[in-house]
N, C-alpha and C positions, 0 to 999 in steps of 0.2 A: 433462362438460357443456361445450360450447363456447359462449362468449359473444362476440358480435360487437360491438365498440365502434367508434363512428364516429370517424374521424380527419379533422381539419380539412384542407382543401385546401392551406393554406399549409405544413403539415407534410409532406404527400405530395409537394409540389413542391420541397421544400428540398434543396439540394445537400449531399452529405456533406462533412464537413470533411477536408481533406487538408493536412497540415503542409508548409510549404515545405521542399524538400530542401537548399537552399543559401542562403547569404547571411544567416545568422542568428548568426554567431559573436559579434557585439557586442550581442546582444539576450538578454533573459531567455527561457528556454524553459520554458513552463508547460504545454505541450500533452501532456507525458508525466508530469505530476505531479512534476517535478523539485523538489528542495529547494534553493532558491537560497542558503540560509544554511549548508549543510553540517551535519555532525554536531555534537551538543552536546558540551561538554567531558567529560561523564560517559561518553558513548558512546566518545569517543576514548580515554579512560583504560581503559575495559573492553576495547576492541580491542587496545590496546597490551599488556595483560596476557596476551593469548592467544599461543600458540606458532604458528608457521607451519602446523603440522599441524592444530591446532584451527581455524585460519581456513579451511583448505581442505576441511574435511569438514562434512557435514550434522550438526547437533546431534541429540542424543537428544530425543525428543518428550515422553515421559511425565514425566520428572523436573521440568521447569520449570512444568508446568501448575498445580499447587497454588499456586505463587507468583504465576503470571500472573493467576489468578482470585481471589487473596486480598482484593483491594479491592472485589469485588462482594459486596453484602449477601447474607447466607445465605437471605433470603426470596426472592431471585431464583431462577428455574429453573436447575438445574444444566446446564452445557453438555454436549452429547454429542459424543463424538469417534468 
């Protein structure tokens, strides 16, 4: 079923955003969701505990999932992977 939704003229005529390519070195860059504060101390400690080989590979996916979702109440729908 296709639904046609009206779009305001102002939205149709709006220019797309294009980030400036140069001249931004002294400014905060938030257009790519940069974190201006850096990692938390806990993340730095966790990264420091990893070997260069561990840092360079993709992690296993299944093992951390129970821990990652342990804070979600059991009444919530289970995530599907």
